[in-house]
C-alpha positions as a Markdown table, in Angstrom:
| # | Residue | x | y | z |
|---|---|---|---|---|
| 1 | Met | -13.8 | -65.8 | -81.6 |
| 2 | Glu | -11.8 | -66.4 | -84.9 |
| 3 | Pro | -9.3 | -63.6 | -85.4 |
| 4 | Gly | -10.8 | -60.9 | -87.9 |
| 5 | Ser | -14.4 | -62.1 | -87.6 |
| 6 | Leu | -15.9 | -58.8 | -85.7 |
| 7 | Ala | -14.0 | -56.6 | -88.6 |
| 8 | Arg | -15.3 | -59.0 | -91.4 |
| 9 | Gln | -19.0 | -58.1 | -89.4 |
| 10 | Asp | -18.7 | -54.7 | -89.3 |
| 11 | Asn | -17.6 | -54.4 | -93.2 |
| 12 | Met | -20.7 | -56.5 | -94.1 |
| 13 | Ala | -22.8 | -53.8 | -91.8 |
| 14 | Lys | -21.4 | -50.8 | -94.1 |
| 15 | Ala | -21.9 | -52.6 | -97.0 |
| 16 | Lys | -25.4 | -53.1 | -96.3 |
| 17 | Lys | -25.7 | -49.0 | -95.9 |
| 18 | Lys | -24.7 | -48.3 | -99.3 |
| 19 | Leu | -27.6 | -47.1 | -101.6 |
| 20 | Thr | -25.7 | -48.5 | -105.1 |
| 21 | Pro | -23.7 | -51.6 | -104.9 |
| 22 | Glu | -20.7 | -50.2 | -106.1 |
| 23 | Gly | -20.7 | -47.5 | -103.7 |
| 24 | Phe | -19.9 | -44.0 | -104.5 |
| 25 | Lys | -19.5 | -42.7 | -107.9 |
| 26 | Tyr | -18.8 | -39.0 | -109.2 |
| 27 | Thr | -21.0 | -37.2 | -111.0 |
| 28 | Asn | -19.1 | -36.4 | -113.7 |
| 29 | Pro | -15.8 | -37.8 | -113.9 |
| 30 | Pro | -13.1 | -36.3 | -116.3 |
| 31 | Lys | -13.3 | -37.5 | -119.9 |
| 32 | Lys | -9.8 | -37.4 | -121.0 |
| 33 | Ser | -7.4 | -37.9 | -117.9 |
| 34 | Cys | -3.7 | -37.8 | -118.0 |
| 35 | Gly | -3.0 | -38.2 | -114.3 |
| 36 | Ala | -2.7 | -35.3 | -112.0 |
| 37 | Gly | -1.9 | -31.9 | -113.1 |
| 38 | Thr | -4.3 | -32.0 | -116.3 |
| 39 | Tyr | -6.1 | -29.2 | -117.4 |
| 40 | Met | -9.4 | -31.2 | -118.2 |
| 41 | Gly | -12.4 | -29.7 | -116.7 |
| 42 | Thr | -10.2 | -26.4 | -115.3 |
| 43 | Phe | -10.4 | -22.8 | -116.6 |
| 44 | Ser | -7.6 | -23.5 | -119.1 |
| 45 | Glu | -9.2 | -26.8 | -121.0 |
| 46 | Lys | -9.7 | -25.0 | -124.1 |
| 47 | Asn | -6.2 | -22.7 | -124.4 |
| 48 | Pro | -3.9 | -24.9 | -122.3 |
| 49 | Phe | -0.4 | -24.0 | -121.8 |
| 50 | Lys | 1.7 | -24.5 | -125.0 |
| 51 | His | 4.4 | -27.3 | -124.2 |
| 52 | Glu | 7.8 | -26.1 | -124.3 |
| 53 | Thr | 10.7 | -28.5 | -125.0 |
| 54 | Glu | 14.1 | -28.0 | -122.9 |
| 55 | Tyr | 16.2 | -28.5 | -126.0 |
| 56 | Val | 15.9 | -29.2 | -129.6 |
| 57 | Val | 16.9 | -32.6 | -131.2 |
| 58 | Val | 19.0 | -32.4 | -133.9 |
| 59 | Lys | 18.5 | -35.3 | -136.5 |
| 60 | Lys | 21.1 | -37.1 | -138.6 |
| 61 | Gly | 22.6 | -35.0 | -141.1 |
| 62 | Glu | 21.3 | -31.6 | -140.1 |
| 63 | Leu | 23.4 | -29.0 | -138.2 |
| 64 | Pro | 21.9 | -27.2 | -135.3 |
| 65 | Glu | 21.0 | -23.5 | -135.2 |
| 66 | Lys | 23.7 | -20.7 | -135.1 |
| 67 | Val | 23.5 | -18.4 | -131.8 |
| 68 | Ala | 22.0 | -15.4 | -131.7 |
| 69 | Ala | 24.5 | -12.6 | -130.8 |
| 70 | Gln | 23.6 | -11.4 | -127.5 |
| 71 | Pro | 23.9 | -7.9 | -126.5 |
| 72 | Arg | 26.8 | -6.7 | -124.3 |
| 73 | Asn | 26.5 | -6.9 | -120.7 |
| 74 | Ile | 27.0 | -3.9 | -118.3 |
| 75 | Val | 30.7 | -3.0 | -118.3 |
| 76 | Thr | 32.5 | -0.6 | -114.9 |
| 77 | Gly | 35.7 | 0.7 | -114.7 |
| 78 | Ser | 37.8 | -1.4 | -112.3 |
| 79 | Ala | 41.0 | -0.3 | -110.2 |
| 80 | Lys | 43.6 | -0.3 | -111.8 |
| 81 | Lys | 46.0 | -1.1 | -109.3 |
| 82 | Gly | 45.1 | -3.4 | -106.0 |
| 83 | Thr | 41.4 | -4.0 | -104.7 |
| 84 | Tyr | 38.8 | -1.7 | -103.0 |
| 85 | Gly | 41.0 | 1.0 | -100.7 |
| 86 | Met | 43.8 | 0.9 | -102.2 |
| 87 | Ile | 46.2 | 4.0 | -102.1 |
| 88 | Gly | 45.8 | 5.8 | -105.8 |
| 89 | Thr | 42.7 | 4.4 | -106.4 |
| 90 | Thr | 40.4 | 6.5 | -104.3 |
| 91 | Leu | 39.2 | 10.2 | -104.9 |
| 92 | Ser | 41.9 | 11.7 | -103.0 |
| 93 | Lys | 44.3 | 10.0 | -105.1 |
| 94 | Gly | 46.2 | 8.7 | -102.0 |
| 95 | Ser | 47.1 | 12.0 | -100.5 |
| 96 | Glu | 45.7 | 10.6 | -97.2 |
| 97 | Tyr | 48.0 | 8.3 | -96.4 |
| 98 | Thr | 52.0 | 8.9 | -96.1 |
| 99 | Tyr | 55.2 | 6.5 | -95.4 |
| 100 | Ile | 56.4 | 6.8 | -92.0 |
| 101 | Ser | 59.3 | 4.2 | -91.4 |
| 102 | Asp | 58.5 | 3.2 | -88.1 |
| 103 | Ala | 62.5 | 1.4 | -86.7 |
| 104 | Ile | 62.5 | -1.9 | -84.0 |
| 105 | Asp | 63.7 | 0.9 | -81.3 |
| 106 | Gly | 62.0 | 3.8 | -82.9 |
| 107 | Gly | 60.1 | 4.6 | -79.8 |
| 108 | Lys | 63.1 | 4.2 | -77.0 |
| 109 | Lys | 64.9 | 6.5 | -79.6 |
| 110 | Lys | 62.5 | 9.3 | -79.6 |
| 111 | Ser | 62.1 | 9.4 | -75.7 |
| 112 | Ala | 65.6 | 9.7 | -75.2 |
| 113 | Ala | 65.9 | 12.4 | -77.7 |
| 114 | Asp | 62.7 | 13.9 | -76.1 |
| 115 | Ala | 64.6 | 13.8 | -73.0 |
| 116 | Lys | 67.7 | 15.4 | -74.3 |
| 117 | Glu | 66.1 | 18.3 | -75.5 |
| 118 | Ala | 64.0 | 18.7 | -72.3 |
| 119 | Ser | 67.1 | 18.9 | -70.3 |
| 120 | Lys | 68.7 | 21.9 | -72.5 |
| 121 | Lys | 65.8 | 24.3 | -71.2 |
| 122 | Phe | 66.5 | 23.2 | -67.5 |
| 123 | Ile | 68.2 | 26.7 | -65.6 |
| 124 | Gly | 69.6 | 25.2 | -62.6 |
| 125 | Pro | 68.5 | 22.4 | -60.0 |
| 126 | Ala | 65.1 | 22.3 | -58.5 |
| 127 | Phe | 63.8 | 25.0 | -55.9 |
| 128 | Lys | 64.2 | 24.2 | -52.5 |
| 129 | Ala | 63.1 | 26.4 | -49.8 |
| 130 | Ala | 65.6 | 27.5 | -47.0 |
| 131 | Cys | 62.7 | 27.5 | -44.4 |
| 132 | Lys | 61.5 | 24.4 | -41.9 |
| 133 | Arg | 59.4 | 22.1 | -43.7 |
| 134 | Val | 55.8 | 21.9 | -41.7 |
| 135 | Asp | 52.6 | 20.3 | -42.4 |
| 136 | Phe | 49.9 | 22.9 | -42.0 |
| 137 | Phe | 50.8 | 26.8 | -41.7 |
| 138 | Asp | 48.5 | 26.7 | -38.5 |
| 139 | Gly | 49.5 | 23.6 | -37.4 |
| 140 | His | 49.8 | 22.2 | -33.7 |
| 141 | Ala | 53.3 | 22.4 | -31.7 |
| 142 | Asn | 53.1 | 18.7 | -31.6 |
| 143 | Val | 50.4 | 17.4 | -33.9 |
| 144 | Ala | 50.7 | 16.9 | -37.5 |
| 145 | Ala | 47.1 | 18.3 | -37.9 |
| 146 | Ser | 45.3 | 22.1 | -38.6 |
| 147 | Lys | 44.3 | 24.1 | -35.8 |
| 148 | Val | 40.8 | 24.3 | -37.7 |
| 149 | Tyr | 40.3 | 20.7 | -35.7 |
| 150 | Ser | 40.6 | 22.1 | -32.3 |
| 151 | Leu | 38.3 | 24.3 | -29.8 |
| 152 | Asp | 38.0 | 27.7 | -29.4 |
| 153 | Lys | 37.0 | 27.4 | -25.6 |
| 154 | Pro | 39.3 | 24.9 | -23.4 |
| 155 | Leu | 37.5 | 22.5 | -21.5 |
| 156 | Pro | 36.3 | 22.8 | -18.1 |
| 157 | Ala | 38.2 | 21.4 | -15.2 |
| 158 | Arg | 37.3 | 18.1 | -14.5 |
| 159 | Lys | 35.4 | 17.5 | -11.1 |
| 160 | Pro | 37.2 | 15.9 | -8.3 |
| 161 | Glu | 35.6 | 12.2 | -7.7 |
| 162 | Ala | 33.9 | 11.4 | -4.2 |
| 163 | Ala | 35.9 | 8.5 | -2.4 |
| 164 | Lys | 34.2 | 5.0 | -2.5 |
| 165 | Lys | 33.5 | 3.5 | 0.7 |
| 166 | Glu | 34.4 | -0.4 | 0.9 |
| 167 | Val | 32.6 | -2.6 | 3.1 |
| 168 | Ala | 34.4 | -5.4 | 4.3 |
| 169 | Ile | 33.2 | -8.9 | 4.1 |
| 170 | Ala | 33.0 | -10.7 | 7.4 |
| 171 | Ile | 31.2 | -13.8 | 6.3 |
| 172 | Pro | 31.2 | -15.1 | 2.3 |
| 173 | Phe | 28.1 | -16.3 | 0.5 |
| 174 | Lys | 27.1 | -19.6 | 0.6 |
| 175 | Pro | 24.1 | -21.3 | -0.6 |
| 176 | Val | 20.7 | -22.2 | 1.0 |
| 177 | Ala | 21.7 | -26.2 | 0.0 |
| 178 | Ser | 23.8 | -28.1 | -1.9 |
| 179 | Ser | 22.5 | -29.7 | -5.0 |
| 180 | Lys | 21.2 | -33.2 | -4.2 |
| 181 | Gly | 21.3 | -34.2 | -7.9 |
| 182 | Thr | 18.1 | -34.4 | -10.3 |
| 183 | Leu | 14.4 | -34.9 | -9.5 |
| 184 | Asn | 14.7 | -38.7 | -10.9 |
| 185 | Gly | 18.0 | -39.3 | -9.8 |
| 186 | Tyr | 20.7 | -40.1 | -12.2 |
| 187 | Pro | 20.6 | -42.3 | -14.8 |
| 188 | Glu | 22.8 | -45.6 | -14.9 |
| 189 | Tyr | 25.7 | -46.2 | -17.3 |
| 190 | Lys | 25.2 | -48.3 | -20.0 |
| 191 | Glu | 27.7 | -49.0 | -22.9 |
| 192 | Asp | 27.1 | -48.4 | -26.3 |
| 193 | Pro | 25.4 | -51.7 | -28.1 |
| 194 | Tyr | 27.2 | -50.3 | -31.5 |
| 195 | Asp | 30.7 | -50.6 | -29.9 |
| 196 | Val | 30.5 | -53.7 | -27.9 |
| 197 | Lys | 29.3 | -54.9 | -30.9 |
| 198 | Glu | 32.1 | -53.9 | -33.0 |
| 199 | Lys | 34.7 | -55.2 | -30.1 |
| 200 | Ala | 33.3 | -58.3 | -30.3 |
| 201 | Gln | 33.5 | -58.7 | -34.2 |
| 202 | Arg | 37.2 | -57.5 | -33.8 |
| 203 | Glu | 37.6 | -60.4 | -30.9 |
| 204 | Gln | 36.0 | -63.0 | -33.1 |
| 205 | Ala | 38.2 | -62.0 | -36.3 |
| 206 | Lys | 41.3 | -62.1 | -34.2 |
| 207 | Lys | 40.6 | -65.9 | -33.2 |
| 208 | Asp | 39.4 | -66.7 | -36.3 |
| 209 | Lys | 42.7 | -65.7 | -38.0 |
| 210 | Pro | 45.2 | -68.5 | -38.5 |
| 211 | Ser | 48.7 | -68.2 | -37.2 |
| 212 | Val | 50.4 | -69.4 | -40.4 |
| 213 | Val | 49.8 | -67.3 | -43.4 |
| 214 | Trp | 48.9 | -69.8 | -46.6 |
| 215 | Lys | 51.8 | -69.2 | -49.6 |
| 216 | Pro | 51.4 | -71.0 | -52.6 |
| 217 | Ile | 54.3 | -73.7 | -53.5 |
| 218 | Ser | 54.8 | -73.0 | -57.2 |
| 219 | Thr | 55.6 | -69.1 | -58.6 |
| 220 | Ser | 53.8 | -67.4 | -61.0 |
| 221 | Lys | 54.4 | -68.2 | -64.6 |
| 222 | Ser | 54.9 | -65.4 | -66.8 |
| 223 | Leu | 53.5 | -67.7 | -69.7 |
| 224 | Pro | 50.1 | -69.1 | -70.7 |
| 225 | Thr | 49.9 | -72.4 | -69.7 |
| 226 | Lys | 47.7 | -74.9 | -72.0 |
| 227 | Ser | 44.9 | -76.5 | -70.5 |
| 228 | Ile | 44.5 | -80.8 | -70.7 |
| 229 | Ala | 41.0 | -80.2 | -72.0 |
| 230 | Phe | 42.6 | -79.1 | -75.6 |
| 231 | Asn | 45.5 | -81.8 | -75.3 |
| 232 | Lys | 44.3 | -84.9 | -77.2 |
| 233 | Thr | 47.1 | -87.3 | -75.7 |
| 234 | Leu | 46.0 | -86.3 | -72.0 |
| 235 | Ala | 42.1 | -86.1 | -72.6 |
| 236 | Ala | 42.8 | -90.0 | -73.9 |
| 237 | Glu | 44.3 | -91.2 | -70.8 |
């Protein structure tokens, strides 16, 4: 079929269904229209919004209108010195902040001064008791533990064990019959086919290896060599 014939046939079938040859028409189109955003046919048709120009174009020879004086804006009292939170501008007038010098080794000097001041309060050496040092007041004689972890009553004496009678074995134990193997006999040993194949490949590669290693006659060139295909004299010969 010719391309587009089905589309033309469909358009012709739709055109036959139209009640009028021109197709659909609006019942009452706007009398005056100036494009999108027109007031024709709206509630504000009789009283549309007034157009306000952005600026007045001054004609040649005319002076622009003088700018009317505007009322002064709200003015606040800013801080006299510094920004927000600066010392001297707060309600307490900076009395909550006091300068304290901090030297590099100030902490070390302060610790040394505190230690020297504390040493003056010492009456004498540390107290040492003259008695023997013990772990517990009620400790055992040979164990560093309190007698709380001991028995109130001594354990009863252990009963003597009865003597065991050992029976001498005259004849050693032997099984009824020795093992005769499995029911079907031991399987026959077979080499791994993969190992056999790998071994054959190694032997073949060893045979195919040449006895003398090939070596190039000329040495490697460090500079690029020009091909004869780009040499007109050699190509002509």
